[in-house]
N, C-alpha and C positions, 0 to 999 in steps of 0.2 A: 343321544342319551346324556344324562346329567352325571358329572363327576365332580367330586370335591377333592382338590389336590392340596395336601398339607405340607408345610415345610417349616424349618426353624428349630427342630428339636436337637438335643445333644446333651453332652456332659458338662456340668458347671459346678463350681464350688459353692458351698453355702454362702449366702449373701450376694451371689451373683445375679445376673439378669439374662433373660432370653426373650426373643420376640417370635411368636408363632404366627404363621400366615395360613389362610385357607381361601382358595379361589374356587368358586363354583363356575363350571363351564357347561355348555349345552344349550338347548332350545328353551331358555328360561323366560317365562312370561312375567313372573312376579315372585320376589322373595319376601316372605312375611317376617321371618326372623332367622337369626343364626346363633348357634350356641357352641360352647366348648364344654366337653365332658372329660373326665379322667378316670382311669381305672388302674389301681395298684394290684399287684399279685395277691390273689385270694380275697379280694374285696369287690364290692359292687361298683358299677359305673355310676359316678356322681356328677351332677351339674356343677360346673365351675363358674361360668359367666354366660350371659345372654344379652343380645342386642336386637332391637326391632328396626325395621326399615326407617322409622322416624327418629331413631337414635336413643331411645330409652334403654337403660341398662339395668342389669341385676347381677348380683354376685353372691357366691357362697360366703358364709361368715368367715370361713377359714382363710379366705384370700382377700377380703376387703382391706383396702388401704395399700395392698401390695401389687395386685393385678389390675390391669386396665384393658377393657375390651373396646374396640373401635371398628368402624366399617367404612368402606368406600363403595357406595351404591353403584357408581358408574362402572366400577371394575368387578362387581359382585364378589368382593373380597372382605373378609373379616380378619382382624388381628387380635392377638392376645399378648400384651406387654407384661412380662412377669419380672418383678423386682424383689429384692430381699428374699431370694429363694431359700427354702428350707429342705432338709432331707425328706420331710413328710410330703413334699410336693412331687417326689419321684413317682412317676406313673406314665402310662401311655395316654396321651391326650388326643381326643377325637373331636373333629369338627362335625356339626350336625346342622342341616339347613331345612327349614320348613318352607317349601316353595311350590309353585305351580308351573308346569311346563306348558308350552304352546299346544293347545288341543287336548289337555288332560286336566285332571282335578288336583287339588292340593294334597301333598304328602311329604313325608320326611325322607331325607337322604343322609347318608353317613360317609365320612371319609375313612381311610384305612388306618389312621392313627399315626402318631409320631412319638417316639420315646423321649422323655425328659428324665434325666438322672442328675440328682443333686447329691454330691458326695465329695469328701475330702480325699 
């Protein structure tokens, strides 16, 4: 079965940096794209950044210029480098992968989430 394992969350001061990682494991035939979402208490889950297998990227306006998404196809891993963090970035960050497993059709998978807290 497929699992998305996230790491890198924690507590940082405003202006600080964190790097989140998400590794997809299992009988994976093809990963079409991977995304990072975040959800703050009482709010909807919103897209933060996305990357395709070919390396094309997309960002929410609120994080452009501060966050960078990258991937390692050989390791089935995606990263989110977060710089100049603000209190508004505080949320649970979720990794999502759009992929196909061996012998099955394309579908989405979700990680369990990792907490990012930006506070003085």
